[in-house]
GUVO-411751 format. One record per residue (C-alpha): residue in three letters; x, y, z. Coordinates in nm, 4 decimals, always signed. Each point is the difference from the previous one (the first is absolute). Example, Ala and Ser with C-alpha at 12.3 -4.5 7.8 and 13.67 -1.06 7.14 Angstrom:
// residues 2
{r "ala", {+1.2300, -0.4500, +0.7800}};
{r "ser", {+0.1370, +0.3440, -0.0660}};
This chain:
// residues 283
{r "met", {+0.8626, +1.3512, -0.9572}};
{r "ser", {+0.0204, +0.0348, +0.3657}};
{r "glu", {+0.1407, -0.2024, +0.2934}};
{r "ala", {-0.0889, -0.0934, +0.3542}};
{r "ile", {+0.1788, -0.1864, +0.2845}};
{r "ser", {-0.2096, -0.1941, +0.2596}};
{r "gly", {+0.0588, -0.2299, +0.2985}};
{r "ala", {+0.3055, +0.1914, +0.1105}};
{r "ile", {+0.0713, -0.0141, +0.3775}};
{r "ala", {+0.2160, +0.3022, +0.0831}};
{r "gly", {+0.2555, +0.0438, +0.2713}};
{r "ala", {+0.1867, +0.2989, +0.0904}};
{r "ala", {+0.3184, +0.0797, +0.2122}};
{r "thr", {-0.0881, +0.0456, +0.3534}};
{r "gly", {+0.2054, +0.3173, +0.0390}};
{r "ala", {-0.1862, +0.1613, -0.3015}};
{r "cys", {-0.3407, -0.0995, +0.1616}};
{r "val", {+0.1195, +0.1810, +0.3214}};
{r "ala", {+0.1102, +0.3192, -0.1889}};
{r "ala", {-0.3271, +0.0013, -0.1951}};
{r "ala", {-0.2039, -0.0001, +0.3179}};
{r "gly", {+0.1974, +0.2735, +0.1540}};
{r "leu", {+0.0272, -0.1691, +0.3275}};
{r "val", {+0.2744, +0.1143, +0.2139}};
{r "ile", {-0.0183, -0.2713, +0.2582}};
{r "ser", {+0.2595, -0.2537, -0.0422}};
{r "ala", {+0.1888, -0.2912, +0.1708}};
{r "ala", {+0.2418, +0.2696, +0.1463}};
{r "arg", {-0.2895, +0.2007, +0.1417}};
{r "val", {-0.1673, -0.3068, +0.1899}};
{r "thr", {+0.1972, +0.0434, +0.2909}};
{r "tyr", {-0.0684, -0.1526, +0.3363}};
{r "lys", {+0.0791, +0.3015, +0.2061}};
{r "ala", {-0.2818, +0.1894, -0.1868}};
{r "cys", {-0.2585, -0.2334, +0.2001}};
{r "thr", {-0.0331, +0.1934, +0.3301}};
{r "trp", {-0.1419, -0.3106, +0.1655}};
{r "leu", {+0.3350, -0.1738, -0.0230}};
{r "ser", {+0.2556, +0.0286, +0.2508}};
{r "glu", {+0.3639, +0.0982, -0.0918}};
{r "lys", {+0.1363, -0.3356, +0.1163}};
{r "ala", {-0.2595, -0.1844, -0.2240}};
{r "cys", {+0.1023, +0.2393, -0.3106}};
{r "asp", {+0.3595, -0.0913, +0.0755}};
{r "glu", {-0.0694, -0.3678, +0.0278}};
{r "met", {-0.1883, -0.0113, -0.3224}};
{r "glu", {+0.2718, +0.1743, -0.1899}};
{r "arg", {+0.2439, -0.2585, +0.1362}};
{r "leu", {-0.2175, -0.2940, -0.1086}};
{r "glu", {-0.1158, +0.1269, -0.3371}};
{r "arg", {+0.3278, -0.0508, -0.1804}};
{r "val", {-0.1035, -0.3485, -0.0524}};
{r "leu", {-0.2859, +0.1065, -0.2290}};
{r "asp", {+0.2284, +0.2207, -0.2042}};
{r "glu", {-0.0490, -0.1218, -0.3561}};
{r "pro", {-0.0069, +0.1810, -0.3239}};
{r "leu", {-0.3650, +0.0868, -0.0899}};
{r "pro", {-0.0990, -0.1044, -0.3707}};
{r "asp", {-0.0024, +0.2534, -0.2812}};
{r "tyr", {-0.2923, -0.1526, -0.1463}};
{r "thr", {-0.3052, -0.1423, +0.2173}};
{r "thr", {-0.3731, +0.0257, +0.0325}};
{r "pro", {-0.2333, +0.0820, +0.2915}};
{r "ile", {-0.0985, -0.3579, +0.0673}};
{r "glu", {+0.3614, -0.1022, -0.0367}};
{r "ala", {+0.1143, +0.2807, +0.2608}};
{r "gln", {-0.2761, -0.1189, +0.2310}};
{r "ser", {+0.1196, -0.3714, -0.0243}};
{r "ala", {+0.3634, +0.1128, +0.0709}};
{r "tyr", {-0.1049, +0.2234, +0.2764}};
{r "phe", {-0.1657, -0.2983, +0.1890}};
{r "glu", {+0.3143, -0.2100, -0.0660}};
{r "lys", {+0.2146, +0.2682, +0.1889}};
{r "leu", {-0.2656, +0.0270, +0.2638}};
{r "glu", {+0.0525, -0.3671, +0.1039}};
{r "lys", {+0.3721, +0.0802, +0.0097}};
{r "ala", {-0.0495, +0.3089, +0.2196}};
{r "lys", {-0.2399, -0.1917, +0.2222}};
{r "thr", {+0.2742, -0.2636, +0.0693}};
{r "leu", {+0.2712, +0.2822, +0.0770}};
{r "val", {-0.2385, +0.2140, +0.2171}};
{r "glu", {-0.1437, -0.2802, +0.2269}};
{r "lys", {+0.3663, -0.1033, +0.1096}};
{r "ser", {+0.0549, +0.3572, +0.1184}};
{r "pro", {-0.0983, +0.0883, +0.3561}};
{r "ile", {-0.0284, +0.3622, -0.0774}};
{r "leu", {-0.2486, -0.0590, -0.3105}};
{r "ala", {-0.2045, -0.3067, +0.1107}};
{r "pro", {-0.2583, +0.2035, +0.1811}};
{r "gln", {-0.0804, +0.1502, -0.3260}};
{r "ala", {+0.1106, -0.2751, -0.2381}};
{r "ala", {-0.2911, +0.0177, -0.2629}};
{r "gln", {+0.0282, +0.3872, -0.0473}};
{r "met", {+0.3878, -0.0020, +0.0115}};
{r "ala", {+0.0110, -0.2792, -0.2647}};
{r "gln", {-0.2612, +0.1755, -0.2346}};
{r "leu", {+0.1990, +0.3218, +0.0304}};
{r "met", {+0.3303, -0.1497, -0.0761}};
{r "ala", {-0.1234, -0.2022, -0.2855}};
{r "leu", {-0.1707, +0.2993, -0.1744}};
{r "lys", {+0.3127, +0.2108, +0.0168}};
{r "his", {+0.1809, -0.2819, -0.1973}};
{r "ser", {-0.2858, -0.0499, -0.2297}};
{r "thr", {-0.0828, +0.1860, -0.3599}};
{r "leu", {-0.3355, +0.0946, +0.1520}};
{r "ser", {+0.1758, +0.2498, +0.2313}};
{r "ser", {+0.0653, +0.2061, -0.3208}};
{r "phe", {-0.3754, +0.0475, -0.0528}};
{r "val", {-0.1033, +0.1069, +0.3441}};
{r "asp", {-0.1659, +0.3296, -0.0254}};
{r "ala", {+0.0481, +0.2751, +0.2576}};
{r "lys", {-0.3241, -0.0095, +0.1422}};
{r "ser", {-0.0023, -0.3778, +0.0692}};
{r "trp", {+0.3400, +0.0160, +0.1338}};
{r "asn", {-0.0914, +0.2914, +0.2411}};
{r "asp", {-0.3095, -0.1911, +0.1119}};
{r "phe", {+0.2143, -0.3138, +0.0836}};
{r "ile", {+0.2791, +0.1742, +0.1761}};
{r "ala", {-0.2456, +0.1904, +0.2328}};
{r "leu", {-0.0815, -0.1646, +0.3286}};
{r "thr", {-0.3339, -0.0674, -0.0949}};
{r "gly", {+0.0795, -0.1545, -0.3309}};
{r "lys", {+0.2426, -0.2778, +0.1259}};
{r "asn", {-0.2641, -0.2628, -0.0684}};
{r "asn", {-0.0888, +0.1249, -0.3580}};
{r "phe", {+0.2755, -0.2207, -0.1743}};
{r "glu", {-0.2336, -0.1848, -0.2272}};
{r "asn", {-0.1157, +0.3287, -0.1360}};
{r "leu", {+0.3234, +0.1266, -0.0584}};
{r "ile", {+0.0885, -0.3249, -0.1956}};
{r "ser", {-0.3159, +0.0017, -0.1920}};
{r "arg", {+0.0354, +0.3815, -0.0855}};
{r "ser", {+0.3519, -0.0722, -0.1153}};
{r "ile", {-0.0950, -0.2750, -0.2327}};
{r "lys", {-0.2777, +0.2456, -0.1429}};
{r "asn", {+0.2389, +0.2748, -0.0489}};
{r "phe", {+0.2572, -0.2467, -0.1774}};
{r "arg", {-0.2794, -0.1338, -0.2362}};
{r "gln", {-0.1182, +0.3664, -0.0953}};
{r "ser", {+0.3371, +0.1440, -0.0331}};
{r "his", {+0.1065, -0.3114, -0.2194}};
{r "thr", {-0.3017, +0.1071, -0.2503}};
{r "met", {+0.0507, +0.3570, +0.0235}};
{r "tyr", {+0.3596, -0.0561, -0.1093}};
{r "ile", {-0.1156, -0.2172, -0.3004}};
{r "val", {-0.2504, +0.2555, -0.1217}};
{r "lys", {+0.2412, +0.2810, +0.0433}};
{r "ser", {+0.2721, -0.1797, -0.2093}};
{r "ile", {-0.2552, -0.0716, -0.2815}};
{r "ile", {-0.0844, +0.3683, -0.0167}};
{r "glu", {+0.3476, +0.0870, -0.0165}};
{r "val", {+0.1120, -0.2624, -0.2411}};
{r "ala", {-0.2966, +0.0679, -0.2324}};
{r "gly", {+0.0659, +0.3478, +0.0171}};
{r "ala", {+0.3559, -0.0607, -0.1223}};
{r "ala", {-0.1651, -0.1629, -0.2826}};
{r "gly", {-0.1884, +0.2994, -0.0897}};
{r "phe", {-0.3270, -0.0923, +0.1687}};
{r "thr", {-0.0324, +0.2823, +0.2355}};
{r "asp", {-0.3852, +0.1020, -0.0124}};
{r "val", {-0.1494, -0.1698, +0.3068}};
{r "gln", {-0.3608, -0.0659, -0.1161}};
{r "gln", {-0.0869, -0.2207, +0.2886}};
{r "lys", {+0.1404, -0.0705, +0.3309}};
{r "glu", {-0.2314, -0.1705, +0.2694}};
{r "cys", {-0.0138, -0.2697, +0.2697}};
{r "lys", {-0.2940, -0.2250, +0.0725}};
{r "arg", {-0.0013, -0.2994, +0.2126}};
{r "asn", {+0.3816, -0.0077, +0.0128}};
{r "arg", {+0.0068, +0.0030, -0.3886}};
{r "his", {+0.2124, +0.2961, -0.1302}};
{r "val", {-0.0978, +0.0999, -0.3720}};
{r "leu", {+0.2180, +0.2211, -0.1992}};
{r "val", {-0.0638, +0.1375, -0.3802}};
{r "leu", {+0.2967, +0.1956, -0.1126}};
{r "lys", {-0.0271, +0.1521, -0.3732}};
{r "asp", {+0.2703, +0.1448, -0.2398}};
{r "lys", {-0.0343, +0.2633, -0.2480}};
{r "his", {-0.1059, -0.2524, -0.2694}};
{r "gly", {-0.2983, -0.1053, +0.1913}};
{r "arg", {+0.1557, -0.3313, +0.0987}};
{r "ser", {-0.0423, -0.1268, +0.3445}};
{r "val", {+0.1622, -0.1980, +0.2875}};
{r "val", {-0.2628, -0.1679, +0.2020}};
{r "ser", {+0.0787, -0.1711, +0.3219}};
{r "his", {-0.1541, -0.1667, +0.2992}};
{r "val", {+0.2047, -0.0782, +0.3140}};
{r "leu", {-0.1732, -0.2007, +0.2634}};
{r "glu", {+0.1297, +0.0005, +0.3662}};
{r "ser", {+0.1032, -0.3159, +0.1757}};
{r "asp", {+0.1777, -0.1135, +0.3114}};
{r "ser", {+0.2148, -0.2322, -0.2309}};
{r "arg", {+0.0844, +0.1991, -0.3112}};
{r "ala", {-0.2152, +0.2680, -0.1916}};
{r "gln", {-0.1637, -0.1459, -0.3095}};
{r "leu", {+0.0539, +0.2209, -0.3105}};
{r "thr", {-0.1359, +0.0226, -0.3498}};
{r "leu", {+0.0999, +0.2461, -0.2564}};
{r "asp", {-0.1708, +0.0693, -0.3466}};
{r "leu", {+0.0980, +0.2140, -0.2883}};
{r "thr", {-0.2877, +0.1478, -0.2040}};
{r "gly", {-0.0415, +0.2059, -0.3003}};
{r "phe", {+0.3033, -0.1305, -0.1952}};
{r "gly", {-0.0473, -0.0414, -0.3914}};
{r "asn", {+0.3120, -0.1915, -0.0351}};
{r "asn", {+0.2454, -0.2372, +0.1611}};
{r "ser", {+0.1736, +0.2921, +0.1765}};
{r "cys", {-0.1630, -0.1131, +0.3227}};
{r "his", {+0.2414, -0.2783, +0.0514}};
{r "ala", {+0.2997, +0.2455, +0.0336}};
{r "val", {-0.2150, +0.2054, +0.2346}};
{r "met", {-0.0684, -0.2913, +0.2123}};
{r "asp", {+0.3591, -0.1084, +0.0104}};
{r "gln", {+0.0817, +0.3802, +0.1098}};
{r "leu", {-0.2585, -0.0287, +0.2946}};
{r "leu", {+0.1161, -0.3303, +0.1173}};
{r "thr", {+0.3840, +0.0999, +0.0015}};
{r "gly", {-0.1026, +0.3170, +0.1685}};
{r "leu", {-0.1658, -0.1857, +0.2926}};
{r "ala", {+0.2845, -0.2372, +0.0239}};
{r "gln", {+0.2394, +0.2905, +0.0236}};
{r "lys", {-0.2329, +0.1418, +0.2962}};
{r "gln", {+0.0638, -0.3455, +0.1917}};
{r "ile", {-0.3286, -0.1266, -0.0998}};
{r "ser", {+0.0116, -0.3851, -0.0718}};
{r "leu", {-0.2900, -0.1526, -0.1921}};
{r "asp", {-0.0731, -0.3798, -0.0096}};
{r "gly", {-0.2568, -0.2166, -0.2099}};
{r "ile", {-0.0239, +0.2516, -0.2806}};
{r "thr", {-0.2309, -0.0892, -0.2798}};
{r "arg", {+0.0504, +0.2567, -0.3054}};
{r "lys", {-0.2779, +0.0010, -0.2579}};
{r "ser", {-0.0404, +0.1764, -0.3299}};
{r "his", {-0.3633, +0.1129, -0.1106}};
{r "tyr", {-0.1468, +0.2261, -0.2478}};
{r "asn", {-0.2715, +0.1654, +0.2447}};
{r "arg", {+0.0933, +0.3685, -0.0444}};
{r "lys", {-0.2116, +0.0674, +0.3246}};
{r "gly", {+0.2136, -0.2398, +0.1865}};
{r "ile", {-0.0967, -0.3452, +0.1919}};
{r "leu", {-0.0269, +0.1581, +0.3524}};
{r "gln", {-0.2291, +0.2694, -0.1090}};
{r "asn", {-0.2203, -0.2445, -0.1576}};
{r "thr", {-0.0632, -0.2171, +0.2966}};
{r "ser", {-0.3222, +0.1889, +0.1025}};
{r "gln", {-0.1301, -0.0419, -0.3617}};
{r "lys", {+0.0731, -0.3747, +0.0108}};
{r "asn", {-0.2078, -0.0083, +0.3212}};
{r "lys", {-0.2923, +0.1883, -0.1459}};
{r "leu", {-0.0067, -0.2571, -0.2977}};
{r "cys", {-0.0184, -0.2846, +0.2630}};
{r "lys", {-0.2962, +0.1809, +0.1623}};
{r "leu", {-0.1964, +0.0603, -0.3474}};
{r "gly", {+0.0703, -0.3862, -0.0785}};
{r "ser", {-0.1968, -0.1068, +0.3088}};
{r "thr", {-0.3133, +0.1789, -0.1114}};
{r "gly", {-0.0182, -0.2505, -0.2832}};
{r "thr", {-0.0565, -0.3072, +0.2389}};
{r "lys", {-0.3842, -0.0191, -0.0444}};
{r "lys", {+0.0150, +0.0329, -0.3820}};
{r "thr", {+0.2622, -0.2904, +0.0090}};
{r "lys", {-0.2294, -0.2126, +0.2075}};
{r "asn", {-0.3100, +0.0691, -0.2355}};
{r "ala", {+0.2146, -0.0865, -0.3105}};
{r "asn", {+0.1015, -0.3297, +0.1798}};
{r "gly", {-0.3648, -0.0913, +0.0857}};
{r "arg", {-0.1234, +0.0733, -0.3464}};
{r "arg", {+0.2953, -0.2319, -0.1520}};
{r "arg", {-0.1065, -0.2779, +0.2378}};
{r "arg", {-0.3609, +0.0266, -0.0917}};
{r "gly", {+0.0878, -0.0109, -0.3729}};
{r "leu", {+0.2044, -0.2927, +0.0586}};
{r "ala", {-0.2718, -0.1945, +0.1840}};
{r "met", {-0.2427, +0.0877, -0.2756}};
{r "arg", {+0.2478, -0.1296, -0.2712}};
{r "cys", {+0.0438, -0.3256, +0.1927}};
{r "thr", {-0.3734, -0.0549, +0.0363}};
{r "thr", {-0.0391, +0.0698, -0.3911}};
{r "thr", {+0.2555, -0.2463, -0.0672}};
{r "lys", {-0.1545, -0.2618, +0.2145}};
{r "ser", {-0.3505, +0.0307, -0.1431}};
{r "gln", {+0.1539, -0.0239, -0.3538}};
{r "gly", {+0.1781, -0.3207, +0.0816}};
């Protein structure tokens, strides 16, 4: 017997995602005085006004939620900046910078994007900065989940990495233990939360249930929450996920029999017509 989970929507703690990405830019690094195109008076004024936006950032959030929260703070920042005689001439840029500093997205600004932005020629590239931050957030979120699966599975004895690849934002892992059993996982990147499937293969008994429990407990301990899980036992020693391609092949093979089916239906119709004609003549 083996077991698989599907339909899981995975979310990870934001701090863990930042660490997984290895990003060093944080809200503390997004400082106004780093922008050489801002005057000292403008920097001081922004530091005075930004206290209104000081709110604790959420421990768990997603790229799309962080983007939405950023735009909410942007509206508040615009109201503050437009009332200031010092900042009004550059109101749009000042509000954007202030909102970013108090957004989760600031933790996902990579060094190159930040350096391009703070340079004099980069002051109009704010949309690129936000877009890059969202992409970094999404990728680091997935990276952390994949890294955690490897670590948790390794602790359960699945230390042999048979396959680790990413195609079209889908990360595939195959981890094997000394008994030939495997953990197969698919993680699909998303701006909301990553989609996760896990399959245990090669088990000859119901020990798969204890292993799956261990994996799920380990992921929870790494601050990864899973919603919408469907757990399913199966007797396919090769696994459900690994046989998806086989099912597709069977579907293609089935389509080649279309002509034969049509011919058989035609013969049945002609036979029925002949029987009806014979019955009428006999009557």
